[in-house]
N, C-alpha and C positions, 0 to 999 in steps of 0.2 A: 416575599412569598407571593406566588401567583396561583390563582384558582381557576380551573378549567371545567366547563361542562363537557362530559365525555359521552362517547358512543362506542358500542362494540358491534362487530360484524361477525356473524356466525355462519357465514357461507350462504346457504339457501334462505336464511331468515332476514337478510338485509340488515341495515343499520338500526340499532335499538339503543334508546337512552340508557345510560349507566350512571353510577354515582359520581359526584364531582371529585376531581383530583386536585390536591394542593401540593405545590412544589416549593420546597425550601431547601436550598443546598448552599453550603458555604465551606470554604477552605481558607487558605491564607488571604485570598482576595474574595471579592463578592462574585460568586458564580451566578447566583440569583439574588439580586439586591433585596433587602428586607421589604421594600415597597415596589418591587418591579417584577420582571419576568425574564426567563432565560433568553439569551441572545440567539438570533437566527443561526441555525446550524448546530446548536448545542444538542448533543445526544445524551439521554439519561437511560441507564440500564439498571434494573434492580432484580434481586433474587432474595426471597424470604419464605420460610415455611408457612407464615400466616398470610402474607400479601401476594404470594405467587411470584411470577417473574415476568419481565417484559423489557422492551426497549422502544423508546420514542425519540424522534427528532423534531425540533421546533423550527417553524417557518414563519414568514411574514412578520419579522421583527418580534418573534416570540408570541404572537397572538394566537397561534394554532400549533398543534402537533399531530403527527401520524406515526404509527408503529404497530407493534403486536404485543399482546399480553396473554398470560395464562394464569388464571386465578386458581387458588387452592380448590382442588376437587373438580376442576373444569378443564375442558380442552382449550387449545390455543384459539385466539380470536384476533381479528383486526381491531385496532384501538386508535381512536382519534379524539381530539378535543379542541375547543375554542375558549379563548379567555373570557371569563365572566366580566360583566359591566365594568 
């Protein structure tokens, strides 16, 4: 699992701090190792009535991501994050 400090971009409002994002994904192999982060180039897309929807791609050996998100009851925003300590 990897945890990221996140920011949202609302257009005219610039980048604003948002809640941390934890990523834990696994299938037959380790997509995100239990003690690691997604590999560079990994794209994660989600859609949920409670968590909204979005799509992010990981860069710099999984230490950061960039993409878009739309949370429940809100409009779409730019979304980015950096790996915590």
